[in-house]
DSSP file (Angstrom, degrees, kcal/mol; ACC not computed):
  #  RESIDUE AA STRUCTURE BP1 BP2  ACC     N-H-->O    O-->H-N    N-H-->O    O-->H-N    TCO  KAPPA ALPHA  PHI   PSI    X-CA   Y-CA   Z-CA
    1    1 A M    >>        0   0    0      0, 0.0     4,-0.7     0, 0.0     3,-0.6   0.000 360.0 360.0 360.0 -36.1    0.0    0.0    0.0
    2    2 A L  G >4  +     0   0    0      1,-0.2     3,-0.8     2,-0.2    21,-0.1   0.886 360.0  58.3 -59.9 -38.6    2.9    2.3    0.7
    3    3 A E  G 34 S+     0   0    0      1,-0.2    -1,-0.2     3,-0.0     0, 0.0   0.809 111.3  40.9 -63.3 -29.7    4.2    1.9   -2.8
    4    4 A K  G <4 S+     0   0    0     -3,-0.6    -1,-0.2    36,-0.1    -2,-0.2   0.475  85.8 124.5 -97.6  -3.4    0.9    3.2   -4.3
    5    5 A A    <<  -     0   0    0     -3,-0.8     2,-0.6    -4,-0.7    38,-0.2  -0.273  57.7-135.0 -60.5 141.8    0.3    6.0   -1.8
    6    6 A Q  E     -a   43   0A   0     36,-3.1    38,-3.0     2,-0.0     2,-0.5  -0.894  16.7-159.3-101.0 118.1   -0.2    9.5   -3.3
    7    7 A F  E     -a   44   0A   0     -2,-0.6     2,-0.4    36,-0.2    38,-0.2  -0.870   7.6-163.3-102.2 127.9    1.9   12.2   -1.5
    8    8 A H  E     -a   45   0A   0     36,-3.2    38,-1.4    -2,-0.5    -2,-0.0  -0.935  63.9 -10.5-117.7 130.4    0.7   15.8   -2.0
    9    9 A S  S    S+     0   0    0     -2,-0.4    -1,-0.2     1,-0.2    36,-0.1   0.768  81.5 155.2  59.6  30.8    2.6   19.0   -1.3
   10   10 A I        -     0   0    0     -3,-0.1    -1,-0.2    34,-0.1     5,-0.1  -0.792  45.4-123.0 -88.1 121.7    5.4   17.1    0.5
   11   11 A P    >>  -     0   0    0      0, 0.0     3,-2.0     0, 0.0     4,-0.6  -0.344  21.3-117.6 -60.8 145.4    8.7   19.1    0.4
   12   12 A N  G >4 S+     0   0    0      1,-0.3     3,-1.1     2,-0.2     4,-0.5   0.874 115.1  55.2 -51.7 -41.8   11.5   17.2   -1.1
   13   13 A K  G 34 S+     0   0    0      1,-0.3    -1,-0.3     2,-0.1     4,-0.2   0.640 112.4  43.8 -70.9 -11.8   13.5   17.3    2.1
   14   14 A K  G <> S+     0   0    0     -3,-2.0     4,-2.2     2,-0.1    -1,-0.3   0.378  87.6  94.4-108.5   0.7   10.6   15.8    4.0
   15   15 A S  H <X S+     0   0    0     -3,-1.1     4,-2.4    -4,-0.6     5,-0.2   0.938  85.9  44.0 -61.5 -51.5    9.7   13.1    1.4
   16   16 A A  H  > S+     0   0    0     -4,-0.5     4,-2.3     1,-0.2    -1,-0.2   0.911 116.2  46.7 -63.6 -43.0   11.7   10.2    3.0
   17   17 A S  H  > S+     0   0    0     -4,-0.2     4,-1.9     2,-0.2    -1,-0.2   0.849 111.7  52.0 -70.1 -32.0   10.6   11.0    6.5
   18   18 A S  H  X S+     0   0    0     -4,-2.2     4,-2.0     2,-0.2    -2,-0.2   0.917 110.8  47.2 -67.8 -42.9    7.0   11.3    5.4
   19   19 A K  H  X S+     0   0    0     -4,-2.4     4,-2.3     1,-0.2    -2,-0.2   0.896 111.5  51.3 -64.1 -39.4    7.1    7.9    3.7
   20   20 A A  H  X S+     0   0    0     -4,-2.3     4,-2.2     1,-0.2    -1,-0.2   0.880 108.3  52.4 -64.4 -37.1    8.8    6.4    6.8
   21   21 A A  H  X S+     0   0    0     -4,-1.9     4,-2.2     2,-0.2    -2,-0.2   0.896 109.5  48.4 -65.8 -39.9    5.9    7.8    8.9
   22   22 A I  H  X S+     0   0    0     -4,-2.0     4,-2.6     2,-0.2    -2,-0.2   0.896 110.1  52.0 -67.3 -39.2    3.3    6.3    6.6
   23   23 A A  H  X S+     0   0    0     -4,-2.3     4,-1.8     2,-0.2    -2,-0.2   0.910 110.2  49.0 -61.0 -41.4    5.2    2.9    6.8
   24   24 A A  H  X S+     0   0    0     -4,-2.2     4,-2.5     2,-0.2    -2,-0.2   0.889 110.1  51.7 -65.3 -39.4    5.1    3.2   10.6
   25   25 A L  H  X S+     0   0    0     -4,-2.2     4,-2.2     1,-0.2    -2,-0.2   0.938 109.3  49.2 -61.3 -47.0    1.4    4.0   10.6
   26   26 A L  H  < S+     0   0    0     -4,-2.6     7,-0.3     1,-0.2    -1,-0.2   0.839 112.2  49.2 -63.9 -32.2    0.7    1.0    8.4
   27   27 A H  H  < S+     0   0    0     -4,-1.8    -1,-0.2    -5,-0.2    -2,-0.2   0.903 114.0  45.0 -70.6 -41.5    2.7   -1.2   10.8
   28   28 A A  H  < S+     0   0    0     -4,-2.5    -2,-0.2     1,-0.3    -1,-0.2   0.759 122.5  38.2 -72.7 -25.3    0.9    0.3   13.9
   29   29 A C    ><  +     0   0    0     -4,-2.2     3,-2.0    -5,-0.2     4,-0.5  -0.595  67.2 165.8-125.0  67.6   -2.5   -0.1   12.1
   30   30 A P  T 3>  +     0   0    0      0, 0.0     4,-1.9     0, 0.0     3,-0.2   0.707  67.6  73.8 -63.2 -19.1   -2.3   -3.4   10.2
   31   31 A N  H 3> S+     0   0    0     76,-0.9     4,-2.2     1,-0.2     5,-0.3   0.755  84.8  67.8 -65.6 -21.3   -6.1   -3.5    9.7
   32   32 A I  H <> S+     0   0    0     -3,-2.0     4,-2.1    75,-0.5    -1,-0.2   0.977 109.3  33.7 -60.7 -53.3   -5.7   -0.8    7.1
   33   33 A E  H  4 S+     0   0    0     -4,-0.5    -2,-0.2    -7,-0.3    -1,-0.2   0.804 115.5  59.4 -72.4 -27.6   -3.8   -3.1    4.7
   34   34 A K  H  < S+     0   0    0     -4,-1.9    -1,-0.2     1,-0.2    -2,-0.2   0.878 118.5  27.8 -66.9 -37.1   -5.8   -6.1    5.8
   35   35 A Y  H  < S+     0   0    0     -4,-2.2     2,-1.5     1,-0.2    -2,-0.2   0.692 105.4  74.1-101.8 -20.9   -9.2   -4.5    4.8
   36   36 A A     <  +     0   0    0     -4,-2.1     3,-0.2    -5,-0.3    -1,-0.2  -0.610  58.9 130.4 -92.3  76.7   -8.1   -2.2    2.0
   37   37 A V        +     0   0    0     -2,-1.5    -1,-0.2     1,-0.2    -4,-0.1   0.176  43.6  80.0-118.4  16.0   -7.6   -5.0   -0.6
   38   38 A H  S    S-     0   0    0     -3,-0.1    -1,-0.2    27,-0.0    29,-0.1  -0.225 119.5 -71.8-120.7  44.5   -9.5   -3.8   -3.6
   39   39 A G  S    S+     0   0    0      1,-0.2    -2,-0.1    -3,-0.2    -3,-0.0   0.569  78.7 158.4  86.1   9.4   -7.1   -1.3   -5.2
   40   40 A E        -     0   0    0     25,-0.0     2,-0.4    22,-0.0    -1,-0.2  -0.299  23.7-155.3 -67.3 152.5   -7.5    1.5   -2.6
   41   41 A N        -     0   0    0     22,-0.2    22,-0.5   -36,-0.0     2,-0.3  -0.962  13.8-123.6-126.7 145.8   -4.8    4.1   -2.3
   42   42 A L        -     0   0    0    -41,-0.4   -36,-3.1    -2,-0.4     2,-0.5  -0.679  18.2-153.0 -81.4 141.2   -3.8    6.3    0.5
   43   43 A D  E     -aB   6  61A   0     18,-2.7    18,-2.8    -2,-0.3     2,-0.5  -0.982  12.4-167.2-112.0 128.7   -3.7   10.1   -0.1
   44   44 A V  E     -aB   7  60A   0    -38,-3.0   -36,-3.2    -2,-0.5     2,-0.4  -0.973   3.4-170.0-123.7 124.5   -1.3   11.9    2.1
   45   45 A F  E     -aB   8  59A   0     14,-2.6    14,-2.9    -2,-0.5     2,-0.4  -0.920  15.3-136.6-117.1 139.4   -1.3   15.7    2.5
   46   46 A Y  E     - B   0  58A   0    -38,-1.4     2,-0.5    -2,-0.4    12,-0.2  -0.808  15.3-174.1-102.0 132.0    1.4   17.8    4.2
   47   47 A Y  E >   - B   0  57A   0     10,-2.9    10,-2.3    -2,-0.4     3,-1.6  -0.900   2.9-171.9-122.5  99.1    0.7   20.6    6.6
   48   48 A E  T 3  S+     0   0    0     -2,-0.5     8,-0.2     1,-0.3    -1,-0.1   0.860  86.0  45.1 -60.5 -38.1    4.0   22.3    7.5
   49   49 A N  T 3  S-     0   0    0      1,-0.3    -1,-0.3     7,-0.1     4,-0.2   0.148 116.3-111.4 -96.2  20.1    2.5   24.5   10.2
   50   50 A G    <   -     0   0    0     -3,-1.6     2,-0.3     7,-0.1    -1,-0.3  -0.212  23.4 -99.6  84.3-174.7    0.3   21.8   11.7
   51   51 A W  S >  S-     0   0    0      4,-0.4     3,-0.7    -3,-0.1    -1,-0.1  -0.941  90.6  -7.1-154.6 122.2   -3.3   21.2   11.8
   52   52 A E  T 3  S-     0   0    0     -2,-0.3    -2,-0.1     1,-0.2    -1,-0.0   0.910 136.4 -41.8  51.9  47.9   -5.7   22.1   14.7
   53   53 A G  T 3  S+     0   0    0      1,-0.3    -1,-0.2    -4,-0.2    -3,-0.1   0.579 108.8 124.7  83.5  10.2   -2.8   23.0   17.0
   54   54 A T    <   -     0   0    0     -3,-0.7    -1,-0.3     1,-0.2     3,-0.1  -0.548  62.5-111.0 -94.2 165.3   -0.4   20.2   16.1
   55   55 A P  S    S-     0   0    0      0, 0.0    -4,-0.4     0, 0.0    -1,-0.2   0.017  81.2 -23.3 -70.2-165.1    3.2   20.5   14.9
   56   56 A A  S    S-     0   0    0     35,-0.2    35,-2.6    -8,-0.2     2,-0.4  -0.110  83.6-164.7 -44.4 142.5    3.9   19.6   11.3
   57   57 A H  E     -BC  47  90A   0    -10,-2.3   -10,-2.9    33,-0.2     2,-0.5  -0.979  26.3-148.5-144.4 142.1    1.2   17.2   10.3
   58   58 A L  E     -BC  46  89A   0     31,-2.4    31,-2.9    -2,-0.4     2,-0.6  -0.970  15.8-150.1-110.6 126.2    0.3   14.6    7.6
   59   59 A D  E     -BC  45  88A   0    -14,-2.9   -14,-2.6    -2,-0.5     2,-0.5  -0.864  16.0-162.4 -92.8 122.6   -3.4   14.2    6.8
   60   60 A V  E     +BC  44  87A   0     27,-3.2    27,-2.3    -2,-0.6     2,-0.4  -0.930  10.8 179.4-113.1 124.4   -4.0   10.6    5.7
   61   61 A E  E     +BC  43  86A   0    -18,-2.8   -18,-2.7    -2,-0.5     2,-0.3  -0.949   8.1 174.5-128.9 147.4   -7.1    9.7    3.8
   62   62 A L  E     - C   0  85A   0     23,-2.3    23,-3.4    -2,-0.4     2,-0.6  -0.970  17.5-154.8-150.4 130.3   -8.4    6.5    2.3
   63   63 A D  E     - C   0  84A   0    -22,-0.5    21,-0.2    -2,-0.3   -22,-0.2  -0.941  24.5-137.9-107.4 114.2  -11.7    5.7    0.6
   64   64 A L        -     0   0    0     19,-3.2   -28,-0.1    -2,-0.6    -2,-0.0  -0.472  18.2-116.7 -72.7 138.9  -12.5    2.0    1.0
   65   65 A D    >>  -     0   0    0     -2,-0.2     4,-2.2     1,-0.1     3,-0.8  -0.418  27.1-113.1 -66.6 146.8  -14.0    0.2   -2.0
   66   66 A P  H 3> S+     0   0    0      0, 0.0     4,-1.4     0, 0.0    -1,-0.1   0.842 119.4  56.1 -52.9 -34.1  -17.5   -1.1   -1.5
   67   67 A A  H 34 S+     0   0    0      1,-0.2     4,-0.4     2,-0.2    -3,-0.0   0.862 108.1  47.5 -67.5 -34.0  -16.1   -4.7   -1.7
   68   68 A S  H X4 S+     0   0    0     -3,-0.8     3,-1.4     1,-0.2     4,-0.3   0.877 105.8  58.6 -71.6 -37.9  -13.7   -3.9    1.2
   69   69 A I  H >< S+     0   0    0     -4,-2.2     3,-1.8     1,-0.3    -2,-0.2   0.845  93.8  67.0 -60.4 -34.1  -16.5   -2.4    3.2
   70   70 A K  T 3< S+     0   0    0     -4,-1.4    -1,-0.3     1,-0.3    -2,-0.2   0.753  96.1  56.0 -59.7 -24.0  -18.4   -5.7    3.1
   71   71 A A  T <  S+     0   0    0     -3,-1.4    -1,-0.3    -4,-0.4    -2,-0.2   0.552  90.1  95.7 -86.1  -7.9  -15.7   -7.3    5.2
   72   72 A L  S <  S-     0   0    0     -3,-1.8     5,-0.1    -4,-0.3    -3,-0.0  -0.337  92.6 -80.9 -77.8 161.4  -16.0   -4.7    8.1
   73   73 A P    >>  -     0   0    0      0, 0.0     3,-1.2     0, 0.0     4,-0.7  -0.290  51.0-104.8 -55.8 150.7  -18.1   -5.3   11.2
   74   74 A Q  G >4 S+     0   0    0      1,-0.3     3,-1.3     2,-0.2     4,-0.3   0.855 118.4  53.1 -50.3 -46.1  -21.8   -4.6   10.5
   75   75 A G  G >4 S+     0   0    0     42,-3.5     3,-0.8     1,-0.3    -1,-0.3   0.796 105.7  53.7 -65.0 -28.3  -21.9   -1.2   12.3
   76   76 A L  G <4 S+     0   0    0     -3,-1.2     7,-0.3    41,-0.4    -1,-0.3   0.551  97.9  65.4 -83.9  -6.9  -18.9    0.1   10.3
   77   77 A R  G << S+     0   0    0     -3,-1.3    -1,-0.2    -4,-0.7    -2,-0.2   0.503  74.5 123.8 -85.6  -5.2  -20.7   -0.7    7.0
   78   78 A D  S X> S-     0   0    0     -3,-0.8     3,-2.0    -4,-0.3     4,-0.8  -0.307  71.0-127.6 -57.0 132.4  -23.3    1.9    7.9
   79   79 A P  T 34 S+     0   0    0      0, 0.0    -1,-0.2     0, 0.0     3,-0.1   0.735 103.2  73.7 -57.2 -22.7  -23.5    4.5    5.1
   80   80 A Q  T 34 S+     0   0    0      1,-0.2    -2,-0.1     2,-0.1    -4,-0.1   0.799  98.6  46.1 -64.5 -24.8  -23.0    7.3    7.7
   81   81 A W  T X4 S-     0   0    0     -3,-2.0     3,-1.7     2,-0.0    -1,-0.2   0.742  92.3-159.6 -86.4 -24.1  -19.3    6.4    7.9
   82   82 A G  T 3<  -     0   0    0     -4,-0.8     3,-0.1     1,-0.3    -2,-0.1   0.527  51.0 -84.3  64.7   8.0  -19.1    6.2    4.1
   83   83 A G  T 3  S+     0   0    0     -5,-0.3   -19,-3.2    -7,-0.3     2,-0.5   0.651  90.7 139.9  69.4  11.8  -16.0    4.0    4.0
   84   84 A H  E <   -C   63   0A   0     -3,-1.7     2,-0.5   -21,-0.2    -1,-0.2  -0.798  34.6-166.1 -95.6 127.2  -14.0    7.1    4.4
   85   85 A V  E     +C   62   0A   0    -23,-3.4   -23,-2.3    -2,-0.5     2,-0.4  -0.944  12.6 169.0-112.2 127.9  -10.9    7.0    6.6
   86   86 A E  E     +C   61   0A   0     -2,-0.5    14,-0.4   -25,-0.2     2,-0.3  -0.988   6.2 150.0-140.3 131.1   -9.2   10.1    7.7
   87   87 A L  E     -C   60   0A   0    -27,-2.3   -27,-3.2    -2,-0.4     2,-0.4  -0.972  32.5-125.7-150.6 163.9   -6.6   10.5   10.4
   88   88 A G  E     -CD  59  98A   0     10,-2.7    10,-3.0    -2,-0.3     2,-0.6  -0.864   6.8-148.1-114.7 148.8   -3.7   12.8   11.1
   89   89 A L  E     -CD  58  97A   0    -31,-2.9   -31,-2.4    -2,-0.4     2,-0.4  -0.971  15.6-150.7-112.7 119.3   -0.1   12.0   11.8
   90   90 A S  E     -CD  57  96A   0      6,-2.9     6,-1.3    -2,-0.6   -33,-0.2  -0.749   8.2-167.2 -89.1 133.1    1.6   14.4   14.2
   91   91 A G        +     0   0    0    -35,-2.6    48,-0.7    -2,-0.4    50,-0.5   0.031  49.6 109.1-108.3  26.9    5.3   14.8   13.6
   92   92 A G  S    S-     0   0    0      2,-0.3    47,-1.8    46,-0.2    48,-0.3   0.253  94.0 -61.2 -83.4-150.7    6.2   16.7   16.8
   93   93 A K  S    S+     0   0    0      1,-0.3    -1,-0.0    45,-0.2    -2,-0.0   0.721 136.4  40.4 -72.7 -19.2    8.0   15.7   19.9
   94   94 A E  S    S-     0   0    0     43,-0.1    -1,-0.3     2,-0.1    -2,-0.3  -0.741  88.7-162.6-124.8  82.2    5.4   13.0   20.5
   95   95 A P        +     0   0    0      0, 0.0    38,-1.9     0, 0.0     2,-0.3  -0.285  30.1 109.4 -70.1 148.8    4.6   11.5   17.1
   96   96 A G  E     -DE  90 132A   0     -6,-1.3    -6,-2.9    36,-0.3     2,-0.4  -0.977  61.8 -63.1 170.2-175.2    1.5    9.5   16.5
   97   97 A A  E     -DE  89 131A   0     34,-2.5    34,-2.7    -2,-0.3     2,-0.5  -0.764  33.2-159.4-100.1 139.1   -1.9    9.2   14.9
   98   98 A I  E     +DE  88 130A   0    -10,-3.0   -10,-2.7    -2,-0.4     2,-0.3  -0.972  24.3 155.6-116.9 128.0   -4.8   11.5   15.8
   99   99 A M  E     - E   0 129A   0     30,-2.3    30,-3.1    -2,-0.5   -12,-0.1  -0.966  26.6-177.9-149.0 163.3   -8.3   10.2   14.9
  100  100 A E        +     0   0    0    -14,-0.4    27,-0.6    -2,-0.3   -13,-0.1   0.380  58.1  81.9-146.2   3.1  -11.9   10.7   16.1
  101  101 A M  S  > S-     0   0    0    -15,-0.3     4,-1.9    25,-0.1     5,-0.2  -0.836  77.9-116.9-115.4 154.6  -14.2    8.5   14.0
  102  102 A P  H  > S+     0   0    0      0, 0.0     4,-2.8     0, 0.0     5,-0.2   0.853 106.0  58.8 -58.6 -39.2  -15.0    4.8   14.6
  103  103 A L  H  > S+     0   0    0      1,-0.2     4,-2.5     2,-0.2     5,-0.2   0.954 110.8  38.0 -63.1 -53.2  -13.6    3.5   11.3
  104  104 A P  H  > S+     0   0    0      0, 0.0     4,-1.6     0, 0.0     6,-0.2   0.894 115.8  55.0 -65.4 -35.3  -10.0    4.7   11.7
  105  105 A L  H  <>S+     0   0    0     -4,-1.9     5,-2.6     1,-0.2     3,-0.3   0.950 111.5  43.7 -58.0 -48.1  -10.1    3.9   15.4
  106  106 A W  H ><5S+     0   0    0     -4,-2.8     3,-1.7     1,-0.2    -1,-0.2   0.903 110.5  54.5 -65.3 -42.0  -11.1    0.3   14.7
  107  107 A L  H 3<5S+     0   0    0     -4,-2.5   -76,-0.9     1,-0.3   -75,-0.5   0.793 110.2  48.6 -62.8 -26.3   -8.6    0.0   11.8
  108  108 A C  T 3<5S-     0   0    0     -4,-1.6    -1,-0.3    -3,-0.3    -2,-0.2   0.284 119.3-110.3 -97.0  10.2   -5.9    1.1   14.3
  109  109 A G  T < 5S+     0   0    0     -3,-1.7    -3,-0.2     1,-0.2    -2,-0.1   0.629  70.4 140.8  76.0  13.0   -7.0   -1.4   16.9
  110  110 A L      < -     0   0    0     -5,-2.6    -1,-0.2    -6,-0.2    -2,-0.1  -0.565  62.5 -84.4 -84.9 155.6   -8.3    1.2   19.4
  111  111 A P        -     0   0    0      0, 0.0     2,-0.4     0, 0.0    -1,-0.1  -0.314  43.9-176.1 -65.5 137.7  -11.5    0.5   21.3
  112  112 A V        -     0   0    0     -7,-0.1     5,-0.1    -6,-0.1    -9,-0.0  -0.999  40.0 -95.6-130.1 133.6  -14.8    1.2   19.6
  113  113 A D    >>  -     0   0    0     -2,-0.4     4,-2.0     1,-0.2     3,-1.1  -0.189  26.9-134.1 -49.7 129.2  -18.1    0.7   21.4
  114  114 A E  H 3> S+     0   0    0      1,-0.3     4,-2.2     2,-0.2     6,-0.3   0.809 106.1  62.1 -57.9 -30.9  -19.5   -2.8   20.7
  115  115 A D  H 34>S+     0   0    0      2,-0.2     6,-2.1     1,-0.2     5,-1.3   0.847 105.7  46.0 -65.4 -32.5  -22.9   -1.1   20.2
  116  116 A I  H X45S+     0   0    0     -3,-1.1     3,-0.9     4,-0.2    -2,-0.2   0.932 112.2  50.3 -71.2 -47.0  -21.4    0.9   17.3
  117  117 A L  H 3<5S+     0   0    0     -4,-2.0   -42,-3.5     1,-0.3   -41,-0.4   0.832 115.7  42.1 -61.7 -32.8  -19.7   -2.2   15.8
  118  118 A S  T 3<5S-     0   0    0     -4,-2.2    -1,-0.3   -44,-0.2    -2,-0.2   0.542 111.0-121.0 -90.8  -7.1  -22.9   -4.2   15.9
  119  119 A S  T < 5S+     0   0    0     -3,-0.9    -3,-0.2    -4,-0.5    -4,-0.1   0.612  78.9 123.5  72.4  17.5  -25.1   -1.3   14.7
  120  120 A R  S   <S+     0   0    0     -5,-1.3     2,-0.4    -6,-0.3    -4,-0.2   0.748  80.3  34.6 -70.7 -22.4  -27.2   -1.3   17.8
  121  121 A K        +     0   0    0     -6,-2.1    -2,-0.3    -8,-0.1    -1,-0.2  -0.989  56.8 179.9-134.1 140.4  -26.2    2.3   18.2
  122  122 A R        +     0   0    0     -2,-0.4     2,-0.4    -3,-0.1    -1,-0.1   0.443  53.7 102.7-117.9  -4.3  -25.5    4.9   15.5
  123  123 A D        -     0   0    0      2,-0.0     2,-0.4     0, 0.0    -2,-0.0  -0.653  45.4-180.0 -83.6 134.2  -24.6    7.9   17.7
  124  124 A W        -     0   0    0     -2,-0.4     2,-0.7    -8,-0.0    -2,-0.0  -0.977  20.2-147.7-136.9 122.2  -20.9    8.7   17.9
  125  125 A V        -     0   0    0     -2,-0.4     2,-0.3     2,-0.0    -2,-0.0  -0.799  26.6-128.1 -88.9 115.8  -19.5   11.6   19.9
  126  126 A Q        +     0   0    0     -2,-0.7     2,-0.4   -25,-0.0   -25,-0.1  -0.473  40.6 161.6 -68.1 125.0  -16.4   12.8   18.1
  127  127 A Q        -     0   0    0    -27,-0.6   -28,-0.1    -2,-0.3     2,-0.1  -0.965  41.0-113.1-146.0 126.0  -13.5   12.9   20.5
  128  128 A K        -     0   0    0     -2,-0.4     2,-0.4   -30,-0.1   -28,-0.2  -0.340  33.5-170.9 -62.7 134.3   -9.9   13.1   19.4
  129  129 A Q  E     -E   99   0A   0    -30,-3.1   -30,-2.3    -2,-0.1     2,-0.4  -0.960   9.3-145.6-125.8 147.9   -7.9   10.0   20.3
  130  130 A F  E     -E   98   0A   0     -2,-0.4     2,-0.6   -32,-0.2   -32,-0.2  -0.935   9.2-167.0-120.0 132.9   -4.2    9.6   20.0
  131  131 A L  E     -E   97   0A   0    -34,-2.7   -34,-2.5    -2,-0.4     2,-0.1  -0.948  22.6-138.7-116.6 107.6   -2.2    6.5   19.2
  132  132 A A  E     -E   96   0A   0     -2,-0.6     2,-0.5   -36,-0.2   -36,-0.3  -0.428  14.2-164.3 -64.9 136.9    1.5    7.0   19.9
  133  133 A I    >   -     0   0    0    -38,-1.9     3,-1.7    -2,-0.1  -108,-0.1  -0.879   6.8-173.0-126.5  97.7    3.7    5.6   17.2
  134  134 A S  T 3  S+     0   0    0     -2,-0.5    -1,-0.1     1,-0.3   -38,-0.1   0.683  78.3  71.0 -68.1 -17.9    7.3    5.2   18.5
  135  135 A Q  T 3  S+     0   0    0   -111,-0.1     2,-0.6     2,-0.1    -1,-0.3   0.650  80.7  87.1 -74.3 -13.3    8.6    4.2   15.0
  136  136 A I  S <  S-     0   0    0     -3,-1.7    -3,-0.1   -41,-0.1     3,-0.1  -0.770  86.8-124.4 -86.2 125.5    8.1    7.8   13.8
  137  137 A Q    >   -     0   0    0     -2,-0.6     3,-1.5  -120,-0.1     4,-0.2  -0.502  32.1-104.2 -69.0 131.7   11.1    9.9   14.6
  138  138 A P  T 3  S+     0   0    0      0, 0.0   -45,-0.2     0, 0.0   -46,-0.2  -0.272 100.4   1.6 -56.5 140.4   10.2   13.0   16.6
  139  139 A N  T 3  S+     0   0    0    -47,-1.8   -47,-0.2   -48,-0.7   -46,-0.1   0.766  90.9 134.5  53.6  31.4   10.2   16.2   14.6
  140  140 A S    <         0   0    0     -3,-1.5  -123,-0.2   -48,-0.3  -122,-0.1   0.719 360.0 360.0 -85.7 -21.1   11.1   14.3   11.5
  141  141 A F              0   0    0    -50,-0.5   -84,-0.2    -4,-0.2    -1,-0.1   0.346 360.0 360.0-136.8 360.0    8.6   15.9    9.2
């Protein structure tokens, strides 16, 4: 998946560290590659001055193919999630992934309410959650 990722507005001097950060993300969140198996590509956007108060930041987006969505838990197949995955990678002194929706949380192995996964509940209160990724070098991008 890393080989097909599309990197947008990444400065040349940050290209290698940005690719290494995406590789670390895919290692930390193996469900991304496990479930995105129908030709999906990652889109990665660079924000040098951060995003929502973070240091330099990579915005990572993925639209799951309908065939990939069929393999997800029932609640994550709900059209309200749309198969769209978006998360941020912070490249500051404590690098890691920032996310707030059930789909990326689940793909990264973070807890998601069983009522959401089973579709007994459709309400989701957006709250930022952080997954530290020690394989990303601090202040590397």
